[in-house]
PDB file of N, CA, C and O in Angstrom:
ATOM      1  N   MET A   1      -6.378   5.971  12.206  1.00  0.00           N
ATOM      2  CA  MET A   1      -5.767   4.659  12.259  1.00  0.00           C
ATOM      3  C   MET A   1      -5.696   4.091  10.845  1.00  0.00           C
ATOM      4  O   MET A   1      -6.720   4.007  10.166  1.00  0.00           O
ATOM      5  N   ALA A   2      -4.534   3.710  10.402  1.00  0.00           N
ATOM      6  CA  ALA A   2      -4.353   3.132   9.077  1.00  0.00           C
ATOM      7  C   ALA A   2      -4.574   1.623   9.152  1.00  0.00           C
ATOM      8  O   ALA A   2      -4.307   0.994  10.176  1.00  0.00           O
ATOM      9  N   LEU A   3      -5.061   1.058   8.064  1.00  0.00           N
ATOM     10  CA  LEU A   3      -5.352  -0.365   8.017  1.00  0.00           C
ATOM     11  C   LEU A   3      -4.311  -1.102   7.191  1.00  0.00           C
ATOM     12  O   LEU A   3      -3.690  -0.524   6.299  1.00  0.00           O
ATOM     13  N   ASP A   4      -4.125  -2.376   7.490  1.00  0.00           N
ATOM     14  CA  ASP A   4      -3.193  -3.218   6.756  1.00  0.00           C
ATOM     15  C   ASP A   4      -3.966  -3.930   5.650  1.00  0.00           C
ATOM     16  O   ASP A   4      -4.794  -4.797   5.932  1.00  0.00           O
ATOM     17  N   PHE A   5      -3.700  -3.568   4.385  1.00  0.00           N
ATOM     18  CA  PHE A   5      -4.402  -4.157   3.258  1.00  0.00           C
ATOM     19  C   PHE A   5      -3.656  -5.332   2.651  1.00  0.00           C
ATOM     20  O   PHE A   5      -4.156  -5.941   1.706  1.00  0.00           O
ATOM     21  N   SER A   6      -2.490  -5.671   3.153  1.00  0.00           N
ATOM     22  CA  SER A   6      -1.671  -6.697   2.506  1.00  0.00           C
ATOM     23  C   SER A   6      -2.366  -8.043   2.452  1.00  0.00           C
ATOM     24  O   SER A   6      -2.151  -8.800   1.506  1.00  0.00           O
ATOM     25  N   LYS A   7      -3.191  -8.366   3.435  1.00  0.00           N
ATOM     26  CA  LYS A   7      -3.842  -9.669   3.430  1.00  0.00           C
ATOM     27  C   LYS A   7      -4.967  -9.749   2.410  1.00  0.00           C
ATOM     28  O   LYS A   7      -5.468 -10.840   2.140  1.00  0.00           O
ATOM     29  N   TYR A   8      -5.375  -8.626   1.838  1.00  0.00           N
ATOM     30  CA  TYR A   8      -6.439  -8.618   0.845  1.00  0.00           C
ATOM     31  C   TYR A   8      -5.912  -8.624  -0.581  1.00  0.00           C
ATOM     32  O   TYR A   8      -6.703  -8.633  -1.524  1.00  0.00           O
ATOM     33  N   THR A   9      -4.621  -8.620  -0.759  1.00  0.00           N
ATOM     34  CA  THR A   9      -4.028  -8.576  -2.089  1.00  0.00           C
ATOM     35  C   THR A   9      -4.119  -9.944  -2.739  1.00  0.00           C
ATOM     36  O   THR A   9      -3.797 -10.953  -2.111  1.00  0.00           O
ATOM     37  N   LYS A  10      -4.555  -9.988  -3.990  1.00  0.00           N
ATOM     38  CA  LYS A  10      -4.686 -11.237  -4.724  1.00  0.00           C
ATOM     39  C   LYS A  10      -3.431 -11.492  -5.526  1.00  0.00           C
ATOM     40  O   LYS A  10      -2.728 -10.551  -5.895  1.00  0.00           O
ATOM     41  N   ARG A  11      -3.140 -12.746  -5.800  1.00  0.00           N
ATOM     42  CA  ARG A  11      -1.960 -13.125  -6.573  1.00  0.00           C
ATOM     43  C   ARG A  11      -2.027 -12.491  -7.959  1.00  0.00           C
ATOM     44  O   ARG A  11      -3.073 -12.516  -8.607  1.00  0.00           O
ATOM     45  N   GLY A  12      -0.921 -11.929  -8.409  1.00  0.00           N
ATOM     46  CA  GLY A  12      -0.859 -11.313  -9.723  1.00  0.00           C
ATOM     47  C   GLY A  12      -1.225  -9.837  -9.709  1.00  0.00           C
ATOM     48  O   GLY A  12      -1.023  -9.141 -10.704  1.00  0.00           O
ATOM     49  N   GLU A  13      -1.751  -9.361  -8.616  1.00  0.00           N
ATOM     50  CA  GLU A  13      -2.092  -7.952  -8.515  1.00  0.00           C
ATOM     51  C   GLU A  13      -1.018  -7.243  -7.721  1.00  0.00           C
ATOM     52  O   GLU A  13      -0.030  -7.855  -7.316  1.00  0.00           O
ATOM     53  N   SER A  14      -1.205  -5.973  -7.501  1.00  0.00           N
ATOM     54  CA  SER A  14      -0.198  -5.193  -6.804  1.00  0.00           C
ATOM     55  C   SER A  14       0.105  -5.791  -5.427  1.00  0.00           C
ATOM     56  O   SER A  14      -0.800  -6.221  -4.712  1.00  0.00           O
ATOM     57  N   CYS A  15       1.357  -5.811  -5.079  1.00  0.00           N
ATOM     58  CA  CYS A  15       1.821  -6.390  -3.829  1.00  0.00           C
ATOM     59  C   CYS A  15       2.095  -5.259  -2.840  1.00  0.00           C
ATOM     60  O   CYS A  15       2.925  -4.389  -3.104  1.00  0.00           O
ATOM     61  N   CYS A  16       1.414  -5.271  -1.727  1.00  0.00           N
ATOM     62  CA  CYS A  16       1.539  -4.183  -0.758  1.00  0.00           C
ATOM     63  C   CYS A  16       2.961  -4.027  -0.232  1.00  0.00           C
ATOM     64  O   CYS A  16       3.397  -2.910   0.045  1.00  0.00           O
ATOM     65  N   GLU A  17       3.689  -5.133  -0.091  1.00  0.00           N
ATOM     66  CA  GLU A  17       5.030  -5.060   0.471  1.00  0.00           C
ATOM     67  C   GLU A  17       5.988  -4.239  -0.381  1.00  0.00           C
ATOM     68  O   GLU A  17       6.976  -3.725   0.141  1.00  0.00           O
ATOM     69  N   SER A  18       5.724  -4.101  -1.678  1.00  0.00           N
ATOM     70  CA  SER A  18       6.599  -3.322  -2.552  1.00  0.00           C
ATOM     71  C   SER A  18       6.014  -1.954  -2.893  1.00  0.00           C
ATOM     72  O   SER A  18       6.523  -1.266  -3.778  1.00  0.00           O
ATOM     73  N   CYS A  19       4.957  -1.558  -2.203  1.00  0.00           N
ATOM     74  CA  CYS A  19       4.285  -0.286  -2.478  1.00  0.00           C
ATOM     75  C   CYS A  19       4.906   0.858  -1.677  1.00  0.00           C
ATOM     76  O   CYS A  19       5.360   0.679  -0.546  1.00  0.00           O
ATOM     77  N   GLU A  20       4.911   2.012  -2.284  1.00  0.00           N
ATOM     78  CA  GLU A  20       5.463   3.208  -1.646  1.00  0.00           C
ATOM     79  C   GLU A  20       4.670   3.618  -0.404  1.00  0.00           C
ATOM     80  O   GLU A  20       5.221   4.230   0.511  1.00  0.00           O
ATOM     81  N   TYR A  21       3.393   3.285  -0.372  1.00  0.00           N
ATOM     82  CA  TYR A  21       2.528   3.681   0.743  1.00  0.00           C
ATOM     83  C   TYR A  21       2.503   2.672   1.885  1.00  0.00           C
ATOM     84  O   TYR A  21       1.826   2.902   2.887  1.00  0.00           O
ATOM     85  N   TYR A  22       3.222   1.565   1.758  1.00  0.00           N
ATOM     86  CA  TYR A  22       3.256   0.531   2.790  1.00  0.00           C
ATOM     87  C   TYR A  22       4.383   0.867   3.753  1.00  0.00           C
ATOM     88  O   TYR A  22       5.555   0.700   3.415  1.00  0.00           O
ATOM     89  N   LEU A  23       4.049   1.332   4.930  1.00  0.00           N
ATOM     90  CA  LEU A  23       5.031   1.841   5.889  1.00  0.00           C
ATOM     91  C   LEU A  23       5.029   1.046   7.181  1.00  0.00           C
ATOM     92  O   LEU A  23       4.061   0.361   7.511  1.00  0.00           O
ATOM     93  N   GLU A  24       6.136   1.153   7.906  1.00  0.00           N
ATOM     94  CA  GLU A  24       6.244   0.503   9.207  1.00  0.00           C
ATOM     95  C   GLU A  24       5.965   1.520  10.307  1.00  0.00           C
ATOM     96  O   GLU A  24       6.487   2.634  10.290  1.00  0.00           O
ATOM     97  N   ASP A  25       5.140   1.120  11.255  1.00  0.00           N
ATOM     98  CA  ASP A  25       4.860   1.956  12.413  1.00  0.00           C
ATOM     99  C   ASP A  25       6.043   1.831  13.367  1.00  0.00           C
ATOM    100  O   ASP A  25       6.392   0.726  13.781  1.00  0.00           O
ATOM    101  N   GLY A  26       6.661   2.957  13.718  1.00  0.00           N
ATOM    102  CA  GLY A  26       7.850   2.944  14.556  1.00  0.00           C
ATOM    103  C   GLY A  26       7.604   2.499  15.978  1.00  0.00           C
ATOM    104  O   GLY A  26       8.538   2.064  16.652  1.00  0.00           O
ATOM    105  N   ILE A  27       6.387   2.592  16.452  1.00  0.00           N
ATOM    106  CA  ILE A  27       6.088   2.250  17.842  1.00  0.00           C
ATOM    107  C   ILE A  27       5.941   0.749  18.041  1.00  0.00           C
ATOM    108  O   ILE A  27       6.601   0.170  18.905  1.00  0.00           O
ATOM    109  N   ASP A  28       5.076   0.110  17.243  1.00  0.00           N
ATOM    110  CA  ASP A  28       4.838  -1.317  17.454  1.00  0.00           C
ATOM    111  C   ASP A  28       5.418  -2.218  16.366  1.00  0.00           C
ATOM    112  O   ASP A  28       5.297  -3.439  16.457  1.00  0.00           O
ATOM    113  N   GLY A  29       6.045  -1.642  15.339  1.00  0.00           N
ATOM    114  CA  GLY A  29       6.695  -2.436  14.309  1.00  0.00           C
ATOM    115  C   GLY A  29       5.755  -3.047  13.289  1.00  0.00           C
ATOM    116  O   GLY A  29       6.199  -3.821  12.442  1.00  0.00           O
ATOM    117  N   GLU A  30       4.468  -2.724  13.343  1.00  0.00           N
ATOM    118  CA  GLU A  30       3.494  -3.240  12.391  1.00  0.00           C
ATOM    119  C   GLU A  30       3.575  -2.464  11.083  1.00  0.00           C
ATOM    120  O   GLU A  30       3.883  -1.272  11.080  1.00  0.00           O
ATOM    121  N   TYR A  31       3.302  -3.138   9.978  1.00  0.00           N
ATOM    122  CA  TYR A  31       3.241  -2.471   8.681  1.00  0.00           C
ATOM    123  C   TYR A  31       1.797  -2.134   8.361  1.00  0.00           C
ATOM    124  O   TYR A  31       0.883  -2.855   8.760  1.00  0.00           O
ATOM    125  N   TYR A  32       1.587  -1.029   7.636  1.00  0.00           N
ATOM    126  CA  TYR A  32       0.237  -0.588   7.308  1.00  0.00           C
ATOM    127  C   TYR A  32       0.249   0.234   6.027  1.00  0.00           C
ATOM    128  O   TYR A  32       1.296   0.710   5.587  1.00  0.00           O
ATOM    129  N   CYS A  33      -0.914   0.391   5.445  1.00  0.00           N
ATOM    130  CA  CYS A  33      -1.077   1.234   4.266  1.00  0.00           C
ATOM    131  C   CYS A  33      -1.337   2.655   4.745  1.00  0.00           C
ATOM    132  O   CYS A  33      -2.261   2.892   5.523  1.00  0.00           O
ATOM    133  N   SER A  34      -0.528   3.596   4.283  1.00  0.00           N
ATOM    134  CA  SER A  34      -0.635   4.968   4.771  1.00  0.00           C
ATOM    135  C   SER A  34      -1.642   5.812   3.988  1.00  0.00           C
ATOM    136  O   SER A  34      -1.809   6.996   4.281  1.00  0.00           O
ATOM    137  N   LEU A  35      -2.312   5.221   3.001  1.00  0.00           N
ATOM    138  CA  LEU A  35      -3.317   5.965   2.240  1.00  0.00           C
ATOM    139  C   LEU A  35      -4.574   6.169   3.074  1.00  0.00           C
ATOM    140  O   LEU A  35      -4.954   5.306   3.866  1.00  0.00           O
ATOM    141  N   SER A  36      -5.202   7.298   2.891  1.00  0.00           N
ATOM    142  CA  SER A  36      -6.486   7.562   3.543  1.00  0.00           C
ATOM    143  C   SER A  36      -7.583   7.383   2.505  1.00  0.00           C
ATOM    144  O   SER A  36      -7.818   8.260   1.674  1.00  0.00           O
ATOM    145  N   LEU A  37      -8.249   6.238   2.564  1.00  0.00           N
ATOM    146  CA  LEU A  37      -9.323   5.945   1.626  1.00  0.00           C
ATOM    147  C   LEU A  37     -10.653   6.369   2.224  1.00  0.00           C
ATOM    148  O   LEU A  37     -10.880   6.231   3.426  1.00  0.00           O
ATOM    149  N   ASP A  38     -11.534   6.888   1.370  1.00  0.00           N
ATOM    150  CA  ASP A  38     -12.864   7.210   1.882  1.00  0.00           C
ATOM    151  C   ASP A  38     -13.683   5.917   1.958  1.00  0.00           C
ATOM    152  O   ASP A  38     -13.211   4.859   1.541  1.00  0.00           O
ATOM    153  N   GLU A  39     -14.889   5.998   2.480  1.00  0.00           N
ATOM    154  CA  GLU A  39     -15.694   4.812   2.740  1.00  0.00           C
ATOM    155  C   GLU A  39     -16.005   4.038   1.455  1.00  0.00           C
ATOM    156  O   GLU A  39     -15.947   2.808   1.455  1.00  0.00           O
ATOM    157  N   ASP A  40     -16.328   4.723   0.379  1.00  0.00           N
ATOM    158  CA  ASP A  40     -16.647   4.056  -0.882  1.00  0.00           C
ATOM    159  C   ASP A  40     -15.438   3.332  -1.458  1.00  0.00           C
ATOM    160  O   ASP A  40     -15.560   2.205  -1.937  1.00  0.00           O
ATOM    161  N   GLU A  41     -14.267   3.974  -1.414  1.00  0.00           N
ATOM    162  CA  GLU A  41     -13.047   3.345  -1.911  1.00  0.00           C
ATOM    163  C   GLU A  41     -12.676   2.121  -1.076  1.00  0.00           C
ATOM    164  O   GLU A  41     -12.213   1.118  -1.618  1.00  0.00           O
ATOM    165  N   MET A  42     -12.876   2.199   0.230  1.00  0.00           N
ATOM    166  CA  MET A  42     -12.577   1.094   1.128  1.00  0.00           C
ATOM    167  C   MET A  42     -13.474  -0.103   0.824  1.00  0.00           C
ATOM    168  O   MET A  42     -12.993  -1.234   0.757  1.00  0.00           O
ATOM    169  N   ILE A  43     -14.762   0.133   0.641  1.00  0.00           N
ATOM    170  CA  ILE A  43     -15.706  -0.943   0.332  1.00  0.00           C
ATOM    171  C   ILE A  43     -15.357  -1.582  -1.007  1.00  0.00           C
ATOM    172  O   ILE A  43     -15.380  -2.805  -1.140  1.00  0.00           O
ATOM    173  N   GLU A  44     -15.034  -0.753  -2.001  1.00  0.00           N
ATOM    174  CA  GLU A  44     -14.672  -1.259  -3.324  1.00  0.00           C
ATOM    175  C   GLU A  44     -13.416  -2.110  -3.259  1.00  0.00           C
ATOM    176  O   GLU A  44     -13.359  -3.179  -3.867  1.00  0.00           O
ATOM    177  N   TYR A  45     -12.414  -1.650  -2.532  1.00  0.00           N
ATOM    178  CA  TYR A  45     -11.156  -2.395  -2.440  1.00  0.00           C
ATOM    179  C   TYR A  45     -11.328  -3.701  -1.681  1.00  0.00           C
ATOM    180  O   TYR A  45     -10.892  -4.750  -2.156  1.00  0.00           O
ATOM    181  N   LEU A  46     -11.951  -3.657  -0.515  1.00  0.00           N
ATOM    182  CA  LEU A  46     -12.105  -4.854   0.299  1.00  0.00           C
ATOM    183  C   LEU A  46     -13.053  -5.855  -0.339  1.00  0.00           C
ATOM    184  O   LEU A  46     -12.949  -7.056  -0.090  1.00  0.00           O
ATOM    185  N   GLY A  47     -13.982  -5.367  -1.165  1.00  0.00           N
ATOM    186  CA  GLY A  47     -14.906  -6.248  -1.860  1.00  0.00           C
ATOM    187  C   GLY A  47     -14.275  -6.954  -3.040  1.00  0.00           C
ATOM    188  O   GLY A  47     -14.851  -7.904  -3.571  1.00  0.00           O
ATOM    189  N   GLY A  48     -13.107  -6.511  -3.461  1.00  0.00           N
ATOM    190  CA  GLY A  48     -12.419  -7.144  -4.566  1.00  0.00           C
ATOM    191  C   GLY A  48     -12.926  -6.715  -5.929  1.00  0.00           C
ATOM    192  O   GLY A  48     -12.583  -7.337  -6.935  1.00  0.00           O
ATOM    193  N   ASN A  49     -13.738  -5.662  -5.986  1.00  0.00           N
ATOM    194  CA  ASN A  49     -14.314  -5.215  -7.245  1.00  0.00           C
ATOM    195  C   ASN A  49     -13.415  -4.260  -8.007  1.00  0.00           C
ATOM    196  O   ASN A  49     -13.718  -3.902  -9.145  1.00  0.00           O
ATOM    197  N   SER A  50     -12.318  -3.844  -7.400  1.00  0.00           N
ATOM    198  CA  SER A  50     -11.474  -2.822  -8.020  1.00  0.00           C
ATOM    199  C   SER A  50     -10.382  -3.397  -8.913  1.00  0.00           C
ATOM    200  O   SER A  50      -9.733  -2.643  -9.637  1.00  0.00           O
ATOM    201  N   GLY A  51     -10.159  -4.713  -8.884  1.00  0.00           N
ATOM    202  CA  GLY A  51      -9.111  -5.316  -9.701  1.00  0.00           C
ATOM    203  C   GLY A  51      -7.718  -4.999  -9.204  1.00  0.00           C
ATOM    204  O   GLY A  51      -6.783  -4.949 -10.003  1.00  0.00           O
ATOM    205  N   GLY A  52      -7.551  -4.787  -7.931  1.00  0.00           N
ATOM    206  CA  GLY A  52      -6.253  -4.426  -7.356  1.00  0.00           C
ATOM    207  C   GLY A  52      -6.287  -2.993  -6.869  1.00  0.00           C
ATOM    208  O   GLY A  52      -7.253  -2.267  -7.106  1.00  0.00           O
ATOM    209  N   CYS A  53      -5.273  -2.606  -6.215  1.00  0.00           N
ATOM    210  CA  CYS A  53      -5.209  -1.256  -5.664  1.00  0.00           C
ATOM    211  C   CYS A  53      -4.840  -0.270  -6.772  1.00  0.00           C
ATOM    212  O   CYS A  53      -3.767  -0.372  -7.368  1.00  0.00           O
ATOM    213  N   LYS A  54      -5.719   0.670  -7.041  1.00  0.00           N
ATOM    214  CA  LYS A  54      -5.437   1.645  -8.096  1.00  0.00           C
ATOM    215  C   LYS A  54      -4.437   2.700  -7.645  1.00  0.00           C
ATOM    216  O   LYS A  54      -3.998   3.514  -8.458  1.00  0.00           O
ATOM    217  N   TYR A  55      -4.069   2.704  -6.370  1.00  0.00           N
ATOM    218  CA  TYR A  55      -3.092   3.655  -5.834  1.00  0.00           C
ATOM    219  C   TYR A  55      -1.711   3.041  -5.682  1.00  0.00           C
ATOM    220  O   TYR A  55      -0.788   3.705  -5.210  1.00  0.00           O
ATOM    221  N   TYR A  56      -1.556   1.780  -6.077  1.00  0.00           N
ATOM    222  CA  TYR A  56      -0.273   1.096  -5.937  1.00  0.00           C
ATOM    223  C   TYR A  56       0.803   1.861  -6.698  1.00  0.00           C
ATOM    224  O   TYR A  56       0.625   2.247  -7.853  1.00  0.00           O
ATOM    225  N   LYS A  57       1.913   2.065  -6.020  1.00  0.00           N
ATOM    226  CA  LYS A  57       3.046   2.772  -6.600  1.00  0.00           C
ATOM    227  C   LYS A  57       4.302   2.038  -6.148  1.00  0.00           C
ATOM    228  O   LYS A  57       4.588   1.967  -4.952  1.00  0.00           O
ATOM    229  N   TYR A  58       5.051   1.491  -7.103  1.00  0.00           N
ATOM    230  CA  TYR A  58       6.235   0.719  -6.760  1.00  0.00           C
ATOM    231  C   TYR A  58       7.254   1.599  -6.036  1.00  0.00           C
ATOM    232  O   TYR A  58       7.589   2.689  -6.499  1.00  0.00           O
ATOM    233  N   TYR A  59       7.739   1.113  -4.900  1.00  0.00           N
ATOM    234  CA  TYR A  59       8.717   1.853  -4.109  1.00  0.00           C
ATOM    235  C   TYR A  59      10.117   1.480  -4.571  1.00  0.00           C
ATOM    236  O   TYR A  59      10.535   0.329  -4.442  1.00  0.00           O
ATOM    237  N   ASP A  60      10.828   2.438  -5.100  1.00  0.00           N
ATOM    238  CA  ASP A  60      12.201   2.234  -5.558  1.00  0.00           C
ATOM    239  C   ASP A  60      13.120   3.037  -4.644  1.00  0.00           C
ATOM    240  O   ASP A  60      13.253   4.251  -4.794  1.00  0.00           O
ATOM    241  N   GLU A  61      13.750   2.349  -3.700  1.00  0.00           N
ATOM    242  CA  GLU A  61      14.588   3.046  -2.729  1.00  0.00           C
ATOM    243  C   GLU A  61      15.800   3.698  -3.367  1.00  0.00           C
ATOM    244  O   GLU A  61      16.373   4.621  -2.789  1.00  0.00           O
ATOM    245  N   TYR A  62      16.204   3.242  -4.543  1.00  0.00           N
ATOM    246  CA  TYR A  62      17.357   3.822  -5.216  1.00  0.00           C
ATOM    247  C   TYR A  62      17.021   5.119  -5.943  1.00  0.00           C
ATOM    248  O   TYR A  62      17.923   5.872  -6.311  1.00  0.00           O
ATOM    249  N   LYS A  63      15.731   5.388  -6.154  1.00  0.00           N
ATOM    250  CA  LYS A  63      15.330   6.622  -6.824  1.00  0.00           C
ATOM    251  C   LYS A  63      15.773   7.844  -6.022  1.00  0.00           C
ATOM    252  O   LYS A  63      16.263   8.817  -6.596  1.00  0.00           O
ATOM    253  N   SER A  64      15.606   7.801  -4.705  1.00  0.00           N
ATOM    254  CA  SER A  64      16.016   8.937  -3.881  1.00  0.00           C
ATOM    255  C   SER A  64      17.537   9.043  -3.807  1.00  0.00           C
ATOM    256  O   SER A  64      18.066  10.149  -3.701  1.00  0.00           O
ATOM    257  N   VAL A  65      18.252   7.921  -3.862  1.00  0.00           N
ATOM    258  CA  VAL A  65      19.700   7.934  -3.844  1.00  0.00           C
ATOM    259  C   VAL A  65      20.235   8.586  -5.128  1.00  0.00           C
ATOM    260  O   VAL A  65      21.187   9.366  -5.080  1.00  0.00           O
ATOM    261  N   ASN A  66      19.632   8.271  -6.252  1.00  0.00           N
ATOM    262  CA  ASN A  66      20.060   8.847  -7.527  1.00  0.00           C
ATOM    263  C   ASN A  66      19.897  10.366  -7.549  1.00  0.00           C
ATOM    264  O   ASN A  66      20.688  11.066  -8.181  1.00  0.00           O
ATOM    265  N   LYS A  67      18.889  10.867  -6.872  1.00  0.00           N
ATOM    266  CA  LYS A  67      18.684  12.321  -6.810  1.00  0.00           C
ATOM    267  C   LYS A  67      19.766  13.002  -5.972  1.00  0.00           C
ATOM    268  O   LYS A  67      20.063  14.177  -6.189  1.00  0.00           O
ATOM    269  N   GLN A  68      20.353  12.289  -5.027  1.00  0.00           N
ATOM    270  CA  GLN A  68      21.366  12.861  -4.153  1.00  0.00           C
ATOM    271  C   GLN A  68      22.732  12.920  -4.818  1.00  0.00           C
ATOM    272  O   GLN A  68      23.592  13.706  -4.421  1.00  0.00           O
ATOM    273  N   ILE A  69      22.925  12.090  -5.825  1.00  0.00           N
ATOM    274  CA  ILE A  69      24.241  12.027  -6.489  1.00  0.00           C
ATOM    275  C   ILE A  69      24.398  13.151  -7.474  1.00  0.00           C
ATOM    276  O   ILE A  69      25.437  13.260  -8.126  1.00  0.00           O
TER     277      ILE A  69
END
């Protein structure tokens, strides 16, 4: 089960809505983070000690289109 980390994002840090790993579940329409974090990484992230998500990757939908051209 993937967790939704968007509510833990602080202003000025990485925004989950623009992350490549932020996906929509096709069954219930909920958005979630598709990364599999281990227990230590989860505690560090939720505790706010990590300074933002170190796995944040900006999702550029046009990048895949450019490869097709």
